[in-house]
C-alpha positions in Angstrom: -141.2 -43.0 99.9 -144.4 -40.9 100.1 -144.9 -39.1 96.7 -147.1 -36.1 96.2 -150.2 -36.8 94.2 -151.0 -33.1 93.2 -149.3 -30.0 92.0 -150.3 -26.5 93.6 -150.1 -22.9 91.7 -149.8 -19.9 94.0 -150.7 -16.6 93.4 -151.4 -13.3 95.2 -155.0 -13.0 96.5 -155.8 -10.2 94.5 -154.8 -11.6 91.1 -156.2 -14.2 89.1 -154.4 -17.5 88.9 -152.2 -18.5 86.1 -151.5 -14.9 84.9 -148.3 -15.4 82.9 -146.2 -12.5 81.8 -144.6 -14.5 79.0 -148.0 -14.3 77.3 -148.1 -10.6 77.4 -146.9 -8.4 74.5 -143.7 -6.7 75.4 -145.2 -3.2 75.7 -148.0 -4.5 78.0 -145.5 -6.7 79.9 -143.2 -3.8 80.9 -146.1 -2.0 82.4 -147.1 -4.9 84.3 -143.3 -5.4 85.6 -143.4 -1.7 86.7 -146.8 -2.4 88.7 -145.3 -5.6 90.5 -142.2 -3.7 91.4 -144.4 -1.0 92.9 -146.2 -3.8 95.0 -143.0 -5.1 96.2 -141.7 -1.5 97.2 -145.0 -0.6 99.0 -146.7 -3.8 100.1 -145.4 -5.6 103.2 -144.9 -9.1 102.7 -144.8 -9.1 99.0 -141.5 -11.0 98.6 -141.6 -11.4 94.5 -138.8 -9.8 92.8 -139.3 -8.6 89.2 -136.2 -6.4 88.4 -135.1 -5.3 85.2 -133.3 -8.5 84.1 -136.1 -10.7 85.3 -137.9 -11.0 82.0 -134.7 -11.7 80.0 -133.7 -14.2 82.5 -137.2 -15.9 82.4 -137.5 -16.0 78.4 -134.3 -17.6 78.1 -135.0 -20.1 80.8 -138.3 -21.0 79.1 -136.6 -21.2 75.8 -134.1 -23.7 77.1 -136.8 -25.8 79.3 -138.9 -25.9 76.0 -136.1 -27.3 73.8 -135.1 -30.0 76.5 -138.8 -31.1 77.2 -139.0 -31.5 73.2 -135.9 -33.7 73.1 -137.4 -35.6 76.1 -140.4 -36.6 73.9 -142.7 -33.8 75.3 -145.4 -31.9 73.1 -146.0 -28.6 74.1 -148.8 -26.6 73.0 -147.7 -23.4 74.7 -144.4 -21.4 74.1 -144.6 -20.7 78.1 -145.9 -23.0 80.6 -148.2 -22.5 83.6 -146.0 -23.1 86.8 -146.7 -25.3 90.0 -144.7 -26.9 92.7 -145.2 -30.6 93.6 -147.6 -30.9 96.7 -147.4 -28.1 98.8 -144.8 -25.5 99.3 -144.8 -23.2 102.5 -141.8 -21.3 100.9 -143.9 -20.4 97.7 -146.9 -19.5 99.9 -145.1 -17.1 101.9 -143.8 -15.1 98.9 -147.1 -12.9 99.1 -148.8 -11.1 102.0 -152.3 -13.3 101.2 -151.9 -16.3 99.0 -154.2 -18.3 96.8 -153.8 -21.6 95.5 -155.0 -23.8 92.9 -154.3 -27.7 93.2 -154.6 -30.0 90.3 -154.2 -34.0 90.9 -151.3 -35.4 88.9 -154.0 -37.6 87.2 -155.4 -34.6 85.3 -152.1 -33.8 83.8 -151.1 -35.2 80.4 -147.3 -36.5 80.0 -147.1 -35.1 76.7 -147.6 -31.6 78.0 -146.1 -31.6 81.6 -142.4 -31.4 82.4 -140.8 -31.3 85.8 -137.5 -29.7 86.7 -135.9 -30.6 90.2 -135.8 -28.1 91.5 -137.0 -24.6 90.4 -136.7 -24.4 86.4 -134.4 -21.0 87.2 -131.9 -23.1 89.1 -132.2 -26.2 87.2 -131.7 -24.6 83.8 -128.4 -23.1 84.9 -128.8 -19.7 83.1 -128.7 -17.4 86.4 -124.9 -16.7 86.1 -125.7 -14.3 83.1 -127.8 -12.4 85.5 -125.6 -12.0 88.5 -126.8 -15.2 90.3 -124.0 -17.5 91.3 -123.9 -20.8 89.7 -124.4 -23.8 91.8 -122.3 -26.9 91.2 -123.7 -29.1 88.6 -125.9 -32.0 89.8 -127.2 -35.0 88.0 -130.6 -33.5 87.9 -129.7 -30.2 86.6 -130.4 -29.2 82.9 -133.0 -31.9 82.5 -136.7 -31.7 81.8 -138.2 -34.6 83.1 -141.6 -36.2 82.2 -144.3 -36.9 84.5 -143.5 -40.6 84.2 -140.0 -39.9 85.6 -141.1 -38.5 88.7 -141.3 -41.4 91.0 -137.7 -42.7 90.2 -136.7 -38.8 90.6 -137.7 -38.6 94.0 -136.8 -42.2 94.9 -133.3 -41.1 93.8 -133.0 -37.7 95.3 -135.8 -37.4 97.9 -138.2 -34.2 98.2 -136.2 -30.9 98.3 -136.7 -29.4 101.9 -139.6 -27.2 102.3 -139.0 -23.9 104.2 -141.8 -22.2 106.5 -141.1 -18.6 107.7 -138.2 -18.1 105.1 -136.0 -14.9 105.2 -136.7 -13.7 101.5 -134.1 -10.7 101.6 -132.0 -11.9 99.2 -133.7 -15.0 97.7 -133.4 -13.9 94.0 -129.7 -14.1 94.3 -129.3 -17.4 96.3 -129.7 -21.3 95.0 -133.4 -22.0 95.2 -133.8 -25.6 96.0 -137.2 -25.7 98.1 -139.4 -27.5 95.8 -140.0 -29.5 92.7 -141.4 -27.6 89.9 -144.0 -28.9 87.3 -144.6 -27.1 84.3 -147.8 -27.2 82.4 -147.4 -26.6 78.6 -151.3 -26.6 77.8 -154.3 -24.5 78.8 -156.6 -27.7 78.9 -156.4 -28.7 82.4 -156.6 -25.1 83.8 -158.8 -23.6 81.2 -161.7 -23.0 83.9 -159.3 -21.1 85.9 -158.0 -18.6 83.1 -159.1 -15.1 83.3 -160.7 -13.8 80.3 -158.7 -11.0 78.8 
C-alpha cells in the first residue's frame, strides 16, 4: 500500500501557520476565540468551530494525548503539539474560504517528538462525549498515541481514511471525524522558520 511520505499543516490564508491557541494565556485566548467565532459568523466558507466548550475539549484531549505519547516512549518538548494531517486532506483544506499549507517530509520529523493518531486526535482520544459529541464504538486504534515508526504497520492494517472533497461542514463538530490520520509535532525545531514572532 502506498504511504504518504509527508505531513501537511493547513491554515487560513490571512493567518500565519502554526498559531496555537493552547500556547496563549487564558485571557488572550478567550479574545482570539471570540474573533474566530465572529469570523465563522461573517465569513462565507469559514467552517471551523470554536464554541465555548472547544478549548476545554482541546486541552483535555491534549493532556490525554501527551500522557499516552510519553507512555509510548515519546519525549515531547511542548505541552501542546503543532497539528498536521498525513499527506494531503481535501477535507481539511475546505475548512477555510482560502487555505494555505505547509508540507514537511516525514524524514524531517523526529520519532521522539512526533506522535500519530488514527484518525483525528479529538475522535481518537474519545473525550467528545463529555462535550455533547456522540461516542463512536471503540476501535483498536482509538485511545492510542502511535510513534512515527508505527505508521507503516498502522496503514497496512487499517488503510488510509477516506478523504472527502466538497464536504458538508454544517454539523461536522458533532459527527465522527475519520477523514485523515493526524500527526502531532511536540517540538518547534522542524517548523521554527515558520513560527510567527510574538
